[in-house]
DOKEVEX-437805 format. One record per residue: residue number from 1; x, y, z of N, C-alpha, C, O in turn; residue in one letter. Coordinates in nm, 4 decimals, decimal comma, padded with zeros to 6 digits. Example, Ala and Ser with C-alpha at 12.3 -4.5 7.8 and 13.67 -1.06 7.14 Angstrom:
<rs>
- 1 01,3190 -00,5690 00,7800 01,2300 -00,4500 00,7800 01,3200 -00,3300 00,7800 01,4236 -00,3319 00,8465 A
- 2 01,2850 -00,2250 00,7080 01,3670 -00,1060 00,7140 01,2900 00,0030 00,7870 01,3409 00,1138 00,8039 S
</rs>
This chain:
<rs>
- 1 00,0846 -00,1172 00,0000 00,0000 00,0000 00,0000 00,0894 00,1239 00,0000 00,1755 00,1388 00,0866 M
- 2 00,0686 00,2123 -00,0971 00,1441 00,3362 -00,1081 00,0628 00,4499 -00,0487 -00,0459 00,4810 -00,0974 L
- 3 00,1156 00,5125 00,0571 00,0424 00,6187 00,1249 00,0677 00,7520 00,0557 00,1824 00,7934 00,0386 K
- 4 -00,0393 00,8182 00,0164 -00,0300 00,9480 -00,0500 -00,0528 01,0599 00,0504 00,0250 01,1550 00,0561 I
- 5 -00,1592 01,0494 00,1299 -00,1890 01,1451 00,2364 -00,2525 01,0675 00,3516 -00,2540 00,9444 00,3517 S
- 6 -00,3044 01,1405 00,4488 -00,3635 01,0738 00,5653 -00,4836 00,9878 00,5289 -00,5032 00,8805 00,5859 E
- 7 -00,5634 01,0343 00,4350 -00,6867 00,9624 00,4006 -00,6772 00,8848 00,2693 -00,7609 00,7989 00,2416 T
- 8 -00,5764 00,9147 00,1895 -00,5683 00,8543 00,0565 -00,4423 00,7702 00,0413 -00,3319 00,8131 00,0750 I
- 9 -00,4619 00,6494 -00,0104 -00,3488 00,5614 -00,0383 -00,3820 00,4760 -00,1611 -00,4982 00,4570 -00,1969 S
- 10 -00,2764 00,4257 -00,2237 -00,2922 00,3406 -00,3415 -00,2768 00,1960 -00,2971 -00,1756 00,1597 -00,2372 I
- 11 -00,3763 00,1137 -00,3261 -00,3743 -00,0268 -00,2871 -00,3017 -00,1089 -00,3942 -00,3397 -00,1077 -00,5113 H
- 12 -00,1973 -00,1796 -00,3521 -00,1164 -00,2580 -00,4466 -00,1963 -00,3691 -00,5138 -00,1731 -00,4015 -00,6303 D
- 13 -00,2908 -00,4274 -00,4392 -00,3656 -00,5406 -00,4951 -00,4610 -00,4987 -00,6076 -00,5074 -00,5840 -00,6834 D
- 14 -00,4911 -00,3686 -00,6197 -00,5799 -00,3199 -00,7257 -00,5036 -00,2811 -00,8524 -00,5647 -00,2552 -00,9562 E
- 15 -00,3702 -00,2769 -00,8442 -00,2895 -00,2410 -00,9607 -00,2688 -00,3645 -01,0480 -00,2231 -00,4687 -01,0011 I
- 16 -00,3030 -00,3507 -01,1748 -00,2835 -00,4592 -01,2711 -00,1875 -00,4095 -01,3794 -00,2022 -00,2989 -01,4313 K
- 17 -00,0896 -00,4931 -01,4119 00,0067 -00,4597 -01,5152 -00,0137 -00,5505 -01,6360 -00,0482 -00,6679 -01,6226 F
- 18 00,0086 -00,4934 -01,7540 00,0029 -00,5719 -01,8759 00,1232 -00,5315 -01,9611 00,1444 -00,4132 -01,9875 K
- 19 00,2007 -00,6291 -02,0032 00,3177 -00,6025 -02,0857 00,2768 -00,5962 -02,2321 00,2045 -00,6830 -02,2811 A
- 20 00,3237 -00,4926 -02,3016 00,2938 -00,4759 -02,4439 00,4229 -00,4418 -02,5178 00,5227 -00,4036 -02,4567 V
- 21 00,4193 -00,4559 -02,6487 00,5360 -00,4180 -02,7286 00,5526 -00,2672 -02,7205 00,4582 -00,1912 -02,7422 K
- 22 00,6724 -00,2264 -02,6894 00,7021 -00,0861 -02,6674 00,7268 -00,0140 -02,7984 00,7681 -00,0749 -02,8970 S
- 23 00,7013 00,1158 -02,7990 00,7308 00,1979 -02,9159 00,8492 00,2889 -02,8901 00,8916 00,3621 -02,9795 T
- 24 00,9029 00,2854 -02,7698 01,0119 00,3730 -02,7301 01,1475 00,3244 -02,7764 01,1577 00,2517 -02,8751 G
- 25 01,2531 00,3648 -02,7045 01,3898 00,3289 -02,7431 01,4170 00,1795 -02,7259 01,3502 00,1120 -02,6477 P
- 26 01,5164 00,1284 -02,8003 01,5545 -00,0112 -02,7844 01,6040 -00,0762 -02,9116 01,6512 -00,1898 -02,9076 G
- 27 01,5948 -00,0082 -03,0237 01,6454 -00,0643 -03,1490 01,5693 -00,1890 -03,1912 01,4467 -00,1933 -03,1812 G
- 28 01,6418 -00,2914 -03,2388 01,5784 -00,4155 -03,2823 01,5183 -00,4911 -03,1649 01,4236 -00,5681 -03,1811 Q
- 29 01,5734 -00,4689 -03,0481 01,5264 -00,5348 -02,9257 01,3786 -00,5057 -02,9006 01,3056 -00,5888 -02,8466 H
- 30 01,3362 -00,3858 -02,9411 01,1989 -00,3412 -02,9176 01,0978 -00,4282 -02,9912 00,9850 -00,4441 -02,9448 V
- 31 01,1363 -00,4841 -03,1043 01,0441 -00,5648 -03,1828 01,0298 -00,7077 -03,1302 00,9368 -00,7789 -03,1680 N
- 32 01,1210 -00,7490 -03,0441 01,1204 -00,8867 -02,9945 01,0598 -00,9012 -02,8560 00,9993 -01,0039 -02,8253 K
- 33 01,0754 -00,7992 -02,7716 01,0419 -00,8124 -02,6301 00,9333 -00,7124 -02,5914 00,9321 -00,5990 -02,6393 V
- 34 00,8427 -00,7555 -02,5049 00,7370 -00,6667 -02,4555 00,7886 -00,5896 -02,3344 00,7803 -00,6369 -02,2211 S
- 35 00,8419 -00,4700 -02,3600 00,8965 -00,3906 -02,2498 00,8019 -00,2803 -02,2053 00,8160 -00,2271 -02,0952 T
- 36 00,7059 -00,2455 -02,2898 00,6080 -00,1435 -02,2522 00,5113 -00,1970 -02,1484 00,4851 -00,3171 -02,1425 G
- 37 00,4583 -00,1067 -02,0664 00,3665 -00,1463 -01,9588 00,2386 -00,0650 -01,9675 00,2419 00,0555 -01,9927 I
- 38 00,1261 -00,1315 -01,9467 -00,0018 -00,0635 -01,9288 -00,0464 -00,0914 -01,7855 -00,0696 -00,2061 -01,7474 I
- 39 -00,0576 00,0143 -01,7079 -00,1005 00,0033 -01,5683 -00,2491 00,0337 -01,5622 -00,2946 00,1347 -01,6160 L
- 40 -00,3239 -00,0525 -01,4976 -00,4672 -00,0290 -01,4762 -00,4933 -00,0301 -01,3264 -00,4544 -00,1225 -01,2549 K
- 41 -00,5609 00,0764 -01,2807 -00,5920 00,0888 -01,1383 -00,7389 00,1236 -01,1246 -00,7833 00,2293 -01,1694 Y
- 42 -00,8143 00,0337 -01,0624 -00,9588 00,0492 -01,0481 -00,9897 00,1246 -00,9191 -00,9670 00,0726 -00,8098 D
- 43 -01,0418 00,2482 -00,9316 -01,0734 00,3260 -00,8118 -01,2174 00,3043 -00,7652 -01,2546 00,3475 -00,6561 I
- 44 -01,2982 00,2377 -00,8475 -01,4382 00,2181 -00,8098 -01,4528 00,1148 -00,6974 -01,5514 00,1180 -00,6239 S
- 45 -01,3566 00,0238 -00,6830 -01,3645 -00,0787 -00,5788 -01,3196 -00,0268 -00,4419 -01,3450 -00,0909 -00,3399 N
- 46 -01,2535 00,0884 -00,4395 -01,1960 00,1407 -00,3158 -01,2783 00,2594 -00,2680 -01,3265 00,3390 -00,3486 I
- 47 -01,2940 00,2709 -00,1384 -01,3758 00,3757 -00,0789 -01,2912 00,5021 -00,0572 -01,2336 00,5216 00,0498 D
- 48 -01,2847 00,5868 -00,1597 -01,2149 00,7151 -00,1493 -01,3161 00,8235 -00,1140 -01,4348 00,8087 -00,1432 Y
- 49 -01,2705 00,9334 -00,0509 -01,3636 01,0444 -00,0217 -01,4197 01,1042 -00,1506 -01,3541 01,1024 -00,2548 P
- 50 -01,5414 01,1570 -00,1421 -01,6083 01,2120 -00,2600 -01,5310 01,3286 -00,3207 -01,5208 01,3401 -00,4429 K
- 51 -01,4764 01,4156 -00,2344 -01,4037 01,5329 -00,2849 -01,2802 01,4907 -00,3657 -01,2415 01,5579 -00,4613 W
- 52 -01,2195 01,3794 -00,3260 -01,1015 01,3300 -00,3976 -01,1385 01,2807 -00,5368 -01,0696 01,3098 -00,6345 F
- 53 -01,2477 01,2062 -00,5446 -01,2917 01,1531 -00,6738 -01,3363 01,2664 -00,7657 -01,3109 01,2620 -00,8861 I
- 54 -01,4029 01,3683 -00,7100 -01,4410 01,4827 -00,7936 -01,3180 01,5578 -00,8420 -01,3166 01,6059 -00,9553 T
- 55 -01,2139 01,5693 -00,7586 -01,0890 01,6321 -00,8020 -01,0265 01,5533 -00,9165 -00,9778 01,6119 -01,0133 N
- 56 -01,0276 01,4215 -00,9057 -00,9721 01,3369 -01,0122 -01,0494 01,3546 -01,1425 -00,9903 01,3672 -01,2498 L
- 57 -01,1811 01,3552 -01,1318 -01,2650 01,3624 -01,2518 -01,2685 01,5023 -01,3127 -01,2877 01,5168 -01,4334 K
- 58 -01,2501 01,6056 -01,2297 -01,2610 01,7421 -01,2815 -01,1344 01,7886 -01,3508 -01,1402 01,8786 -01,4346 S
- 59 -01,0196 01,7294 -01,3181 -00,8949 01,7722 -01,3800 -00,8896 01,7222 -01,5241 -00,8900 01,6015 -01,5486 D
- 60 -00,8846 01,8158 -01,6195 -00,8895 01,7803 -01,7618 -00,7715 01,6956 -01,8070 -00,7839 01,6165 -01,9005 N
- 61 -00,6567 01,7116 -01,7411 -00,5386 01,6344 -01,7793 -00,5622 01,4855 -01,7607 -00,5148 01,4040 -01,8400 K
- 62 -00,6361 01,4499 -01,6550 -00,6503 01,3090 -01,6183 -00,7808 01,2476 -01,6652 -00,8036 01,1285 -01,6440 Y
- 63 -00,8676 01,3264 -01,7290 -00,9956 01,2728 -01,7762 -00,9750 01,1600 -01,8756 -01,0475 01,0606 -01,8740 K
- 64 -00,8749 01,1761 -01,9628 -00,8518 01,0737 -02,0648 -00,7953 00,9466 -02,0041 -00,8076 00,8391 -02,0628 R
- 65 -00,7326 00,9577 -01,8860 -00,6778 00,8393 -01,8195 -00,7858 00,7618 -01,7451 -00,7748 00,6406 -01,7268 L
- 66 -00,8911 00,8330 -01,7020 -00,9935 00,7727 -01,6177 -01,1172 00,7391 -01,7008 -01,1899 00,8287 -01,7437 L
- 67 -01,1407 00,6105 -01,7231 -01,2599 00,5668 -01,7955 -01,3279 00,4579 -01,7136 -01,2668 00,3563 -01,6804 K
- 68 -01,4537 00,4798 -01,6820 -01,5340 00,3841 -01,6051 -01,4700 00,3498 -01,4708 -01,4771 00,2355 -01,4258 D
- 69 -01,4081 00,4477 -01,4076 -01,3481 00,4257 -01,2758 -01,2161 00,3514 -01,2784 -01,1683 00,3065 -01,1742 G
- 70 -01,1560 00,3375 -01,3966 -01,0282 00,2671 -01,4096 -00,9243 00,3618 -01,4708 -00,9436 00,4146 -01,5803 V
- 71 -00,8143 00,3819 -01,3982 -00,7034 00,4609 -01,4505 -00,6208 00,3733 -01,5411 -00,5874 00,2605 -01,5049 F
- 72 -00,5868 00,4236 -01,6594 -00,5018 00,3502 -01,7521 -00,3823 00,4379 -01,7861 -00,3974 00,5452 -01,8445 T
- 73 -00,2636 00,3916 -01,7491 -00,1410 00,4656 -01,7764 -00,0499 00,3779 -01,8599 -00,0212 00,2637 -01,8241 I
- 74 -00,0047 00,4328 -01,9720 00,0865 00,3603 -02,0601 00,2271 00,4150 -02,0399 00,2479 00,5363 -02,0424 E
- 75 00,3241 00,3252 -02,0198 00,4630 00,3653 -02,0000 00,5531 00,2850 -02,0918 00,5602 00,1624 -02,0828 A
- 76 00,6222 00,3560 -02,1805 00,7169 00,2889 -02,2695 00,8372 00,3792 -02,2958 00,8949 00,3772 -02,4046 S
- 77 00,8743 00,4581 -02,1952 00,9849 00,5524 -02,2110 01,1218 00,4869 -02,1983 01,2211 00,5395 -02,2486 N
- 78 01,1272 00,3725 -02,1313 01,2559 00,3088 -02,1029 01,2692 00,1764 -02,1766 01,1726 00,1240 -02,2320 F
- 79 01,3920 00,1233 -02,1761 01,4195 -00,0009 -02,2480 01,3848 -00,1254 -02,1674 01,3730 -00,2343 -02,2235 R
- 80 01,3683 -00,1101 -02,0359 01,3390 -00,2281 -01,9543 01,1975 -00,2217 -01,8984 01,1440 -00,1142 -01,8712 S
- 81 01,1392 -00,3383 -01,8824 01,0041 -00,3486 -01,8295 00,9980 -00,2998 -01,6855 00,9004 -00,2368 -01,6447 Q
- 82 01,1020 -00,3289 -01,6090 01,1089 -00,2893 -01,4682 01,1026 -00,1370 -01,4535 01,0266 -00,0848 -01,3719 Y
- 83 01,1842 -00,0659 -01,5343 01,1857 00,0803 -01,5263 01,0537 00,1401 -01,5734 01,0093 00,2421 -01,5207 R
- 84 00,9915 00,0778 -01,6715 00,8614 00,1252 -01,7184 00,7543 00,1055 -01,6114 00,6657 00,1898 -01,5974 N
- 85 00,7606 -00,0043 -01,5355 00,6672 -00,0262 -01,4251 00,6826 00,0825 -01,3201 00,5844 00,1401 -01,2733 K
- 86 00,8089 00,1101 -01,2834 00,8361 00,2138 -01,1843 00,7855 00,3501 -01,2324 00,7296 00,4274 -01,1547 K
- 87 00,8057 00,3782 -01,3609 00,7609 00,5049 -01,4192 00,6093 00,5171 -01,4118 00,5577 00,6230 -01,3763 D
- 88 00,5373 00,4102 -01,4450 00,3911 00,4118 -01,4419 00,3403 00,4334 -01,2996 00,2452 00,5087 -01,2783 A
- 89 00,4031 00,3678 -01,2024 00,3619 00,3840 -01,0622 00,3890 00,5262 -01,0148 00,3068 00,5843 -00,9439 I
- 90 00,5032 00,5829 -01,0530 00,5359 00,7204 -01,0146 00,4355 00,8191 -01,0732 00,3953 00,9143 -01,0064 E
- 91 00,3951 00,7964 -01,1980 00,2965 00,8854 -01,2601 00,1616 00,8755 -01,1899 00,0918 00,9757 -01,1740 R
- 92 00,1247 00,7539 -01,1477 00,0008 00,7365 -01,0719 00,0093 00,8101 -00,9385 -00,0875 00,8733 -00,8961 L
- 93 00,1248 00,8021 -00,8723 00,1446 00,8732 -00,7452 00,1292 01,0237 -00,7627 00,0656 01,0906 -00,6812 K
- 94 00,1883 01,0763 -00,8700 00,1812 01,2208 -00,8962 00,0363 01,2649 -00,9168 -00,0059 01,3679 -00,8643 I
- 95 -00,0390 01,1870 -00,9929 -00,1799 01,2185 -01,0184 -00,2573 01,2211 -00,8870 -00,3365 01,3122 -00,8629 I
- 96 -00,2346 01,1218 -00,8030 -00,3061 01,1132 -00,6763 -00,2647 01,2253 -00,5813 -00,3489 01,2787 -00,5092 F
- 97 -00,1364 01,2619 -00,5802 -00,0909 01,3714 -00,4931 -00,1560 01,5021 -00,5324 -00,2011 01,5778 -00,4464 K
- 98 -00,1613 01,5294 -00,6634 -00,2220 01,6546 -00,7095 -00,3706 01,6596 -00,6777 -00,4238 01,7653 -00,6439 K
- 99 -00,4371 01,5462 -00,6882 -00,5812 01,5429 -00,6635 -00,6147 01,5353 -00,5150 -00,7283 01,5616 -00,4756 S
- 100 -00,5162 01,4994 -00,4318 -00,5452 01,4872 -00,2888 -00,5379 01,6209 -00,2154 -00,5677 01,6282 -00,0962 S
- 101 -00,4982 01,7267 -00,2864 -00,4969 01,8600 -00,2252 -00,6402 01,9109 -00,2229 -00,7019 01,9321 -00,3273 I
- 102 -00,6918 01,9300 -00,1024 -00,8298 01,9718 -00,0863 -00,8386 02,1234 -00,1030 -00,7729 02,1990 -00,0314 K
- 103 -00,9203 02,1661 -00,1978 -00,9349 02,3078 -00,2244 -01,0336 02,3706 -00,1264 -01,1335 02,3096 -00,0882 L
- 104 -01,0028 02,4953 -00,0865 -01,0932 02,5662 00,0032 -01,2154 02,6114 -00,0751 -01,2050 02,6478 -00,1922 K
- 105 -01,3318 02,6090 -00,0096 -01,4531 02,6561 -00,0737 -01,4501 02,8081 -00,0797 -01,4073 02,8740 00,0151 K
- 106 -01,4953 02,8629 -00,1905 -01,4975 03,0069 -00,2073 -01,6188 03,0638 -00,1348 -01,7316 03,0169 -00,1499 R
- 107 -01,5910 03,1663 -00,0561 -01,6993 03,2334 00,0153 -01,7354 03,3610 -00,0597 -01,6474 03,4407 -00,0921 R
- 108 -01,8621 03,3809 -00,0873 -01,9050 03,4992 -00,1606 -01,8898 03,6223 -00,0717 -01,9273 03,6208 00,0455 K
- 109 -01,8343 03,7281 -00,1291 -01,8192 03,8540 -00,0559 -01,8680 03,9667 -00,1443 -01,8785 03,9518 -00,2660 T
- 110 -01,8981 04,0805 -00,0819 -01,9378 04,1983 -00,1587 -01,8398 04,3098 -00,1268 -01,7822 04,3117 -00,0180 S
- 111 -01,8198 04,4030 -00,2194 -01,7247 04,5108 -00,1945 -01,7725 04,6004 -00,0799 -01,8926 04,6178 -00,0592 P
- 112 -01,6776 04,6562 -00,0066 -01,7125 04,7408 00,1076 -01,7660 04,8757 00,0594 -01,7466 04,9127 -00,0564 S
- 113 -01,8323 04,9478 00,1470 -01,8872 05,0798 00,1139 -01,7764 05,1749 00,0718 -01,7898 05,2492 -00,0254 L
- 114 -01,6669 05,1714 00,1463 -01,5552 05,2609 00,1186 -01,4962 05,2340 -00,0202 -01,4645 05,3283 -00,0926 Q
- 115 -01,4814 05,1086 -00,0575 -01,4259 05,0772 -00,1893 -01,5220 05,1179 -00,3007 -01,4784 05,1608 -00,4075 S
- 116 -01,6531 05,1045 -00,2763 -01,7522 05,1488 -00,3746 -01,7443 05,2997 -00,3964 -01,7451 05,3470 -00,5100 N
- 117 -01,7365 05,3758 -00,2852 -01,7276 05,5221 -00,2939 -01,6005 05,5638 -00,3665 -01,6026 05,6554 -00,4487 E
- 118 -01,4905 05,4970 -00,3365 -01,3618 05,5276 -00,3996 -01,3703 05,5030 -00,5500 -01,3204 05,5828 -00,6293 K
- 119 -01,4336 05,3922 -00,5891 -01,4497 05,3582 -00,7306 -01,5344 05,4630 -00,8022 -01,5010 05,5049 -00,9130 R
- 120 -01,6448 05,5059 -00,7384 -01,7329 05,6052 -00,8006 -01,6647 05,7421 -00,8126 -01,6824 05,8115 -00,9127 L
- 121 -01,5862 05,7814 -00,7100 -01,5123 05,9090 -00,7156 -01,4112 05,9067 -00,8299 -01,3985 06,0036 -00,9048 K
- 122 -01,3408 05,7972 -00,8423 -01,2414 05,7824 -00,9482 -01,3093 05,7878 -01,0855 -01,2574 05,8479 -01,1795 N
- 123 -01,4251 05,7243 -01,0950 -01,5006 05,7215 -01,2196 -01,5427 05,8636 -01,2592 -01,5323 05,9027 -01,3754 K
- 124 -01,5907 05,9400 -01,1597 -01,6360 06,0777 -01,1840 -01,5184 06,1655 -01,2273 -01,5316 06,2477 -01,3180 K
- 125 -01,4028 06,1473 -01,1613 -01,2835 06,2269 -01,1911 -01,2376 06,2008 -01,3348 -01,2058 06,2943 -01,4083 R
- 126 -01,2345 06,0726 -01,3743 -01,1944 06,0391 -01,5104 -01,2935 06,0942 -01,6134 -01,2537 06,1372 -01,7217 L
- 127 -01,4210 06,0927 -01,5794 -01,5246 06,1444 -01,6678 -01,5060 06,2943 -01,6903 -01,5176 06,3431 -01,8028 S
- 128 -01,4771 06,3664 -01,5826 -01,4553 06,5111 -01,5944 -01,3312 06,5405 -01,6784 -01,3310 06,6323 -01,7604 Q
- 129 -01,2268 06,4624 -01,6574 -01,1028 06,4813 -01,7336 -01,1292 06,4639 -01,8826 -01,0773 06,5399 -01,9643 K
- 130 -01,2096 06,3647 -01,9179 -01,2387 06,3390 -02,0589 -01,3295 06,4470 -02,1182 -01,3166 06,4825 -02,2353 K
- 131 -01,4214 06,4987 -02,0362 -01,5121 06,6030 -02,0870 -01,4366 06,7326 -02,1145 -01,4779 06,8104 -02,2005 S
- 132 -01,3254 06,7577 -02,0422 -01,2439 06,8762 -02,0658 -01,1668 06,8674 -02,1980 -01,1247 06,9699 -02,2517 L
- 133 -01,1483 06,7473 -02,2499 -01,0740 06,7278 -02,3743 -01,1572 06,7672 -02,4971 -01,1021 06,7926 -02,6042 R
- 134 -01,2886 06,7722 -02,4810 -01,3763 06,8040 -02,5930 -01,3543 06,9474 -02,6401 -01,3191 07,0360 -02,5622 K
- 135 -01,3760 06,9674 -02,7700 -01,3663 07,1057 -02,8191 -01,4911 07,1813 -02,7748 -01,5997 07,1238 -02,7678 S
- 136 -01,4755 07,3095 -02,7452 -01,5906 07,3853 -02,6952 -01,6980 07,4004 -02,8044 -01,6672 07,4179 -02,9223 P
- 137 -01,8225 07,3933 -02,7621 -01,9333 07,4056 -02,8564 -01,9574 07,5523 -02,8933 -01,9239 07,6420 -02,8159 G
- 138 -02,0151 07,5766 -03,0105 -02,0431 07,7137 -03,0551 -02,1831 07,7490 -03,0129 -02,2787 07,6803 -03,0488 I
- 139 -02,1962 07,8579 -02,9351 -02,3281 07,9019 -02,8872 -02,3846 08,0071 -02,9830 -02,3115 08,0974 -03,0237 D
- 140 -02,5130 07,9979 -03,0201 -02,5770 08,0953 -03,1075 -02,6682 08,1811 -03,0299 -02,7320 08,2701 -03,0862 F
</rs>
């Protein structure tokens, strides 16, 4: 079990790996050996807090990774299967760390009386300045 925060952790038994032919570096070796890894992690079976799941689903970067409650991460950056596994797990950790930051709720506020008065005075001053720029009208 990989602990991300006090309430959130990644369960090792839910992580499934699948070896695939890699498209990354490796020369001719790449065509013979399955060094690429597809990591699948099912979050629907685990009881995570609602705010965490909404953070995961709301982040546009990770929407494409999350389909039907299953995270799918493809790793083929390295020549060895072991390093690709480690890379996929690290990327999953990063995603979970970013989503485990609980955002504060925004409280609605209204501008103070003093700030409103200041804004209106400034507005009036600018208006007068602009009206002085006009050419004088001809009176008949």
